[in-house]
C-alpha positions as CSV (number, residue, x, y, z in Angstrom):
1,M,180.9,133.1,129.1
2,S,180.4,131.0,125.9
3,R,179.1,131.8,122.5
4,I,176.9,129.4,120.5
5,V,176.7,130.1,116.8
6,I,173.8,128.6,114.8
7,L,174.2,128.5,111.0
8,G,170.7,128.6,109.5
9,A,167.3,129.7,110.7
10,G,164.9,127.2,109.2
11,I,162.9,124.7,111.2
12,A,166.0,123.1,112.7
13,G,168.2,126.2,113.3
14,H,165.3,128.3,114.7
15,T,164.3,125.4,117.0
16,V,167.8,125.3,118.5
17,A,167.9,129.1,118.9
18,R,164.5,129.6,120.5
19,N,165.1,126.8,123.0
20,L,168.6,127.9,123.9
21,N,167.3,131.4,124.4
22,L,164.9,130.0,126.9
23,W,167.2,127.5,128.7
24,I,170.7,128.8,129.0
25,D,172.1,131.4,131.4
26,K,172.1,135.0,130.2
27,Q,175.9,135.4,130.4
28,H,176.1,133.1,127.3
29,E,175.7,134.5,123.8
30,I,173.5,133.1,121.0
31,V,174.3,134.1,117.4
32,V,172.1,133.0,114.5
33,V,173.5,133.4,111.0
34,S,171.2,133.1,108.0
35,P,171.3,134.5,104.5
36,N,167.5,134.8,104.5
37,A,165.7,137.7,106.1
38,R,162.5,135.8,106.6
39,W,161.5,132.5,108.2
40,N,159.4,130.2,106.0
41,W,157.0,127.5,107.1
42,I,157.9,125.4,104.1
43,P,155.2,122.7,104.4
44,S,152.5,125.4,103.6
45,N,154.3,126.5,100.4
46,I,152.2,124.0,98.5
47,W,149.1,126.2,99.4
48,V,150.9,129.3,98.1
49,G,151.6,127.3,95.0
50,V,147.9,127.0,94.2
51,G,146.8,130.4,95.4
52,R,145.2,129.4,98.7
53,M,147.8,131.3,100.8
54,S,149.9,134.3,100.3
55,E,153.7,134.7,101.0
56,A,152.8,136.7,104.1
57,D,150.8,133.7,105.4
58,V,153.9,131.4,105.5
59,T,156.7,133.8,106.3
60,F,157.8,136.3,109.0
61,D,160.7,138.6,109.6
62,L,163.5,137.0,111.5
63,A,165.1,140.2,112.8
64,E,161.8,141.3,114.3
65,I,161.4,138.0,116.2
66,Y,165.0,137.8,117.4
67,G,164.9,141.4,118.4
68,K,162.5,140.4,121.1
69,T,165.0,137.9,122.5
70,R,168.7,138.0,123.3
71,V,169.6,136.2,120.1
72,D,172.1,138.2,117.9
73,F,170.8,137.8,114.4
74,R,173.2,138.2,111.5
75,Q,171.8,138.2,107.9
76,A,174.8,136.6,106.3
77,K,175.9,133.4,104.5
78,A,178.4,131.1,106.2
79,L,181.4,130.5,104.0
80,S,183.9,128.4,106.0
81,I,184.4,126.8,109.4
82,H,187.8,127.1,111.2
83,P,187.4,124.7,114.2
84,E,191.1,125.2,115.3
85,G,191.2,128.9,114.6
86,D,194.1,130.2,112.4
87,G,197.6,131.4,112.7
88,V,196.5,134.6,114.3
89,D,193.8,133.5,116.6
90,A,193.5,130.0,118.2
91,H,189.8,130.4,118.9
92,S,187.3,128.5,116.7
93,F,185.5,130.7,114.3
94,V,183.2,130.7,111.2
95,E,183.7,133.2,108.3
96,V,180.5,134.7,107.0
97,E,179.6,137.1,104.2
98,Y,176.7,139.5,104.8
99,T,173.6,139.4,102.6
100,L,172.0,142.3,104.5
101,P,171.7,145.1,101.8
102,A,173.5,147.6,104.0
103,K,176.5,145.3,104.5
104,S,176.3,143.2,101.3
105,G,179.6,141.5,100.5
106,Q,181.3,142.4,103.8
107,R,183.0,139.4,105.5
108,E,183.4,138.8,109.2
109,K,185.0,136.1,111.4
110,I,182.6,135.1,114.2
111,A,184.2,133.2,117.1
112,Y,182.3,130.3,118.7
113,D,182.5,127.9,121.6
114,Y,179.8,125.7,120.1
115,L,178.7,125.7,116.5
116,V,175.4,124.2,115.2
117,N,175.3,123.6,111.4
118,A,171.6,123.9,110.5
119,T,172.1,125.3,107.0
120,G,169.7,123.0,105.3
121,P,170.1,122.1,101.7
122,K,171.3,123.7,98.5
123,L,168.5,123.4,96.0
124,N,170.6,121.8,93.3
125,F,168.6,122.6,90.2
126,A,171.9,122.6,88.2
127,A,172.2,118.8,88.6
128,T,169.6,118.4,85.8
129,E,169.8,120.5,82.7
130,G,166.8,122.7,82.2
131,L,165.4,122.1,85.7
132,G,164.0,124.9,87.9
133,P,162.3,128.3,87.7
134,E,165.4,130.5,87.4
135,H,167.3,128.9,84.5
136,G,165.0,126.1,83.4
137,H,161.5,125.2,82.3
138,T,159.9,123.9,85.5
139,V,158.5,125.5,88.6
140,S,159.1,124.8,92.3
141,V,157.5,125.1,95.7
142,C,160.7,124.9,97.7
143,T,160.6,128.5,98.6
144,A,157.7,130.9,99.1
145,A,158.9,133.0,96.1
146,H,159.1,129.9,93.9
147,A,155.6,128.9,95.0
148,L,154.2,132.3,94.0
149,E,155.6,131.9,90.5
150,A,154.2,128.3,90.4
151,N,150.7,129.6,91.2
152,E,151.0,132.3,88.5
153,K,151.8,129.7,85.9
154,L,149.1,127.3,87.2
155,Q,146.5,130.0,87.0
156,A,147.5,130.8,83.4
157,N,147.1,127.2,82.5
158,I,143.7,127.1,84.2
159,A,142.6,130.1,82.2
160,A,143.7,128.4,78.9
161,M,141.7,125.3,79.9
162,R,138.6,127.5,80.5
163,A,139.1,128.8,77.0
164,G,138.9,125.2,75.8
165,E,142.5,124.2,75.6
166,R,143.9,120.9,76.9
167,R,146.8,120.9,79.3
168,T,149.3,118.3,80.7
169,F,150.6,118.7,84.3
170,V,153.7,116.7,85.3
171,I,154.7,116.8,89.0
172,G,157.3,114.9,91.0
173,T,161.1,114.7,91.2
174,G,163.6,116.2,88.8
175,H,166.5,113.8,89.4
176,G,167.2,110.2,90.2
177,T,168.6,111.0,93.7
178,C,165.9,113.4,94.9
179,T,164.4,113.4,98.4
180,C,161.3,115.3,99.6
181,Q,158.8,113.4,97.5
182,G,156.2,114.4,100.1
183,A,156.1,118.0,98.9
184,A,155.5,117.0,95.3
185,F,153.0,114.4,96.6
186,E,151.0,117.1,98.3
187,Y,151.2,119.5,95.4
188,I,149.9,117.1,92.8
189,Y,146.7,116.5,94.8
190,N,146.2,120.2,95.4
191,V,146.6,120.9,91.6
192,D,144.0,118.1,91.0
193,H,141.7,119.8,93.5
194,E,142.1,123.2,92.0
195,L,141.4,121.9,88.5
196,R,138.2,120.3,89.8
197,E,137.2,123.5,91.7
198,A,137.7,125.5,88.4
199,G,135.6,123.0,86.5
200,V,138.3,122.1,84.1
201,R,139.6,118.7,85.4
202,D,138.3,117.0,82.2
203,K,140.6,119.1,80.1
204,G,143.8,118.2,82.1
205,D,146.1,115.2,82.2
206,I,148.0,114.9,85.4
207,V,151.2,112.7,85.6
208,W,153.2,111.8,88.7
209,L,156.9,111.4,87.8
210,S,159.2,110.0,90.5
211,N,162.5,108.3,91.3
212,E,160.7,105.9,93.7
213,Y,160.9,102.2,93.0
214,E,157.2,102.0,93.8
215,L,154.6,104.6,94.8
216,G,154.6,105.2,98.5
217,D,158.3,104.7,99.0
218,F,158.9,108.4,100.1
219,G,162.6,107.7,100.6
220,M,161.8,105.5,103.6
221,G,162.0,102.1,101.8
222,G,158.2,102.0,101.6
223,V,155.9,101.6,104.5
224,H,153.2,99.2,105.8
225,I,150.3,101.1,107.4
226,T,147.4,100.1,109.5
227,R,144.1,101.3,108.0
228,G,140.6,100.3,109.1
229,G,142.1,97.5,111.2
230,Y,144.1,96.0,108.3
231,V,147.8,96.3,107.4
232,T,148.4,97.4,103.8
233,N,151.5,98.6,102.1
234,G,152.2,102.2,101.1
235,K,152.2,101.2,97.4
236,T,148.6,100.1,97.5
237,F,147.6,103.1,99.6
238,A,149.3,105.6,97.2
239,E,148.1,103.9,94.0
240,S,144.5,103.9,95.3
241,L,144.7,107.7,95.9
242,M,145.9,108.3,92.3
243,V,143.5,105.9,90.7
244,E,140.6,107.6,92.5
245,R,141.6,110.9,91.1
246,G,142.6,109.8,87.6
247,I,146.3,110.6,88.0
248,E,148.8,108.6,86.0
249,W,152.2,107.7,87.3
250,I,155.7,107.0,86.2
251,T,158.2,105.6,88.7
252,R,161.8,104.4,88.7
253,A,162.7,107.5,86.7
254,H,165.7,109.8,86.6
255,V,165.1,113.1,84.7
256,T,168.1,113.7,82.5
257,R,167.1,116.9,80.8
258,V,164.2,119.3,80.6
259,E,163.5,121.5,77.6
260,A,160.5,123.7,76.9
261,G,157.5,121.4,77.0
262,K,159.5,118.1,77.2
263,I,161.0,116.1,80.0
264,H,163.6,113.6,79.1
265,Y,164.1,110.7,81.6
266,E,165.8,107.4,82.0
267,T,164.2,104.4,83.8
268,L,165.7,101.6,85.7
269,D,165.5,99.2,82.8
270,G,167.8,101.4,80.9
271,G,165.2,102.9,78.6
272,F,165.1,106.6,77.6
273,H,161.7,108.4,77.3
274,V,160.1,111.8,76.8
275,Q,157.1,113.2,78.6
276,E,155.5,116.3,77.2
277,F,154.1,118.9,79.5
278,D,152.4,122.3,79.7
279,F,153.1,122.8,83.4
280,S,155.6,121.0,85.5
281,M,156.7,121.2,89.1
282,L,159.7,119.0,89.8
283,I,161.6,118.9,93.1
284,P,165.3,119.3,92.7
285,P,168.0,117.1,94.4
286,F,169.5,118.5,97.6
287,S,173.2,118.9,98.4
288,G,175.2,120.7,101.1
289,V,175.4,124.4,100.8
290,G,179.1,124.3,100.1
291,L,180.7,125.1,103.4
292,K,184.5,124.7,103.5
293,A,186.6,123.8,106.6
294,F,190.2,124.6,107.3
295,D,192.7,123.7,110.1
296,R,194.9,126.2,112.0
297,T,197.5,126.2,109.2
298,G,194.9,126.9,106.5
299,G,194.9,123.4,105.3
300,D,191.6,122.2,103.7
301,I,189.9,119.7,106.0
302,T,186.5,119.9,104.2
303,A,186.7,116.2,103.3
304,S,187.1,115.1,107.0
305,L,184.1,117.1,108.2
306,F,181.8,116.7,105.3
307,A,180.6,113.8,103.1
308,P,181.1,114.2,99.3
309,N,177.5,115.5,99.0
310,G,178.4,118.5,101.3
311,F,176.5,117.3,104.3
312,M,178.3,117.2,107.7
313,R,179.5,113.9,109.2
314,V,178.2,113.3,112.7
315,D,178.1,110.4,115.1
316,A,176.8,107.9,112.5
317,D,178.6,104.7,111.3
318,Y,179.7,105.6,107.8
319,T,181.6,102.4,107.2
320,P,180.7,101.2,103.6
321,R,178.8,98.0,103.7
322,P,176.4,96.1,101.5
323,Y,172.7,96.9,101.7
324,L,171.8,93.7,103.6
325,Q,174.3,94.7,106.3
326,W,172.8,98.1,106.9
327,S,171.4,98.6,110.4
328,A,169.2,101.0,112.3
329,R,172.1,101.4,114.7
330,D,174.2,103.0,111.9
331,W,172.2,106.2,112.4
332,P,173.4,109.1,114.5
333,K,172.0,109.9,118.0
334,T,173.7,113.0,119.2
335,Y,174.6,114.8,115.9
336,Q,178.0,115.7,117.3
337,S,181.0,115.8,115.1
338,P,183.4,112.9,115.7
339,V,186.3,115.2,115.0
340,Y,185.4,118.3,117.0
341,P,183.2,117.9,120.1
342,N,181.9,121.5,120.0
343,L,180.5,121.0,116.5
344,F,177.0,119.7,115.7
345,A,174.8,119.3,112.6
346,V,171.0,119.0,112.5
347,G,168.2,118.7,110.0
348,I,169.1,118.2,106.4
349,A,172.6,119.5,107.2
350,F,173.8,116.2,108.7
351,A,175.0,113.4,106.4
352,P,173.0,110.2,106.6
353,P,175.1,107.0,106.9
354,H,173.3,105.5,103.9
355,L,170.0,105.5,102.1
356,I,166.8,104.1,103.7
357,S,165.4,102.9,100.4
358,K,167.3,100.1,98.7
359,P,170.0,101.5,96.4
360,M,169.2,101.0,92.7
361,Q,171.0,101.6,89.4
362,S,169.7,101.6,85.9
363,A,171.0,99.2,83.3
364,N,173.3,102.1,82.3
365,G,174.7,102.5,85.8
366,T,172.7,105.6,86.8
367,P,171.6,105.8,90.4
368,I,167.8,106.0,90.7
369,N,166.9,105.9,94.4
370,P,165.3,108.4,96.8
371,A,167.5,110.0,99.4
372,P,166.4,109.9,103.1
373,P,163.9,112.5,104.3
374,R,165.1,114.6,107.3
375,T,162.6,117.4,107.5
376,G,159.7,118.4,109.6
377,M,159.3,116.5,112.9
378,P,162.7,114.8,112.8
379,S,164.5,118.1,112.2
380,A,162.7,119.7,115.2
381,A,163.4,116.6,117.4
382,M,167.1,116.5,116.7
383,A,167.4,120.3,117.0
384,K,165.8,120.3,120.4
385,T,168.0,117.4,121.5
386,V,171.2,119.3,120.5
387,A,170.0,122.4,122.2
388,R,169.5,120.4,125.4
389,S,172.9,118.8,125.1
390,I,174.6,122.1,124.6
391,H,172.7,123.5,127.7
392,D,174.0,120.5,129.8
393,M,177.5,120.8,128.4
394,L,177.6,124.5,129.4
395,K,176.7,123.3,132.9
396,G,179.7,120.9,132.9
397,A,178.5,117.7,131.1
398,P,181.5,116.1,129.4
399,A,179.5,114.9,126.4
400,P,176.0,115.2,124.8
401,T,173.3,114.1,127.2
402,C,170.4,113.6,124.9
403,S,169.8,111.5,121.8
404,A,167.3,111.5,118.9
405,S,168.1,108.8,116.5
406,M,165.8,108.6,113.5
407,A,165.8,104.9,114.1
408,E,164.2,105.5,117.5
409,M,161.8,108.3,116.7
410,G,158.5,108.4,114.9
411,A,157.1,111.1,112.6
412,A,153.6,112.3,111.7
413,C,152.8,113.6,108.3
414,V,149.6,115.4,107.3
415,A,149.7,115.8,103.5
416,S,147.1,118.0,102.0
417,T,145.1,116.6,99.1
418,G,143.1,119.7,98.5
419,S,142.3,122.9,100.4
420,G,138.8,123.9,101.4
421,F,136.9,124.1,104.7
422,F,134.2,121.6,103.5
423,K,135.8,120.1,100.4
424,G,139.4,119.8,101.4
425,S,141.1,116.6,102.6
426,A,144.4,115.3,103.7
427,V,146.3,112.1,104.1
428,T,147.3,111.6,107.8
429,M,150.2,109.2,108.4
430,T,152.3,108.3,111.3
431,V,155.5,106.2,111.0
432,F,157.5,104.6,113.8
433,P,160.4,104.5,113.6
434,V,161.4,106.7,110.6
435,V,164.4,104.4,109.8
436,P,163.1,100.8,109.8
437,D,164.5,98.5,112.5
438,F,164.1,94.9,111.4
439,Q,165.9,93.6,114.5
440,T,163.2,95.0,116.7
441,Y,160.3,94.7,114.2
442,P,161.2,91.8,112.0
443,E,158.0,91.7,109.9
444,H,157.9,95.2,108.5
445,G,160.7,97.1,110.2
446,R,158.2,99.3,112.0
447,D,155.6,99.1,114.8
448,D,152.3,98.4,113.1
449,R,150.4,99.8,116.1
450,L,152.1,103.2,115.6
451,T,152.3,103.2,111.8
452,F,149.0,104.0,110.2
453,G,147.2,106.2,107.6
454,E,143.8,107.7,106.9
455,I,142.4,110.2,104.5
456,G,139.6,112.7,104.9
457,L,138.3,116.2,105.7
458,A,139.4,115.9,109.4
459,G,143.0,115.5,108.2
460,H,142.7,118.8,106.3
461,W,141.4,120.6,109.4
462,M,144.3,119.2,111.3
463,K,146.8,120.3,108.6
464,Y,145.3,123.8,108.7
465,L,145.4,124.0,112.5
466,L,149.0,122.8,112.5
467,H,150.0,125.5,110.1
468,H,148.8,128.1,112.5
469,A,150.1,126.3,115.6
470,F,153.6,126.0,114.3
471,I,153.8,129.6,113.0
472,Y,152.5,130.7,116.4
473,Q,155.2,128.7,118.1
474,A,157.9,129.9,115.8
475,R,156.9,133.5,116.3
476,L,157.4,132.9,120.1
477,R,153.9,133.8,121.0
478,P,152.8,133.4,124.7
479,G,152.9,129.8,125.8
480,W,155.0,128.6,122.8
481,S,157.5,126.6,124.9
482,V,154.8,124.2,126.2
483,M,153.7,123.4,122.6
484,P,155.1,120.1,121.1
485,D,157.6,120.5,118.2
């Protein structure tokens, strides 16, 4: 009998758990550890953030779902990994601290035979002074609770505009090394749509503020898309969307500080600027959740398992090299730790070997470049791959049997640009591969036949249907296992 422990129950962790529950023999144990009581379909938080959905529409109770399976759910926060055990017990274990109210603060050692780190990111609002909803002056849509607060403040601004006041909305990224521009990209268009629906768009200035070198970078080094039979770059595509809607933009920006009504930022040319606002939603940078690792003697081995940003090292090539020597083959395939074969990391929890976008520094030496995206379809693909490999290793395979390199997989993104059955729209994009491979596709790094984009009402219907389809699947409804991730 073996025990598989999964740290995290987001898109990646829950995908590992539900597939292992289906695939592996019943003598094996599956334990899921998550500090959160509820699962959140994060892509739809942007609709919560404009009042088009409730928190209940995008979340469900994890204990209830896992109670219908043989998954042992522990509402707890992982603190440290002990892959060699300790002086008392040679068995690998992870130490957790319970967040369940009845056990709050209690600690436990959970032994494992296989461990999957799917903890996701820490929302590092503290990296920028004054950033965030809890101790700062900006709102967020990174969690359902954050999105509820964002909508409250949005509606207050709309009410003021109806009373004749003018308002400035600034939406984008709150640090020079942020990822997840896509969430902010969706949100800004939904805010624009809501202002138009409320009849107050003429009283609002909307500004996109981003660390991208150009619009349409998205942390993927930009993209060339096929649209209407022609190939165009993501910059032109994104700029046209903003021009059509009267949205201004500021790129190549690192937010240095936020105070009430003012965003201070530095640009690549070394200049320092101030952007005033009445409402601002800025995505924070991500870091690892702070897991520690110790050997059998209690020695700290965190630096050997994790990169400096707190994400776990896997089977990638982390050898430092100049940008022009980066390769698609640097990216991991199996997500197995090179140090401990029974340890994996998936989703945002794994450490990328390098950026996808070209690294940039301001004239003052400040890094201003988007981090690689690792959410959505890529997270689910690598999670399912790791689940299959663990299944096969339990059957006797000596090593992982499946691979899911981001340099060999595509991704589809349906980004809402306004919610409404007849008035809504969405940008529908596919990218293949996620990490550009200029050796295979020398012109643009990607397959132009499989990388395309369109915008329209049909995309909104697709986004809405996908929302319900993925929640249906995550809730393990009948037939969920035959649905694509």
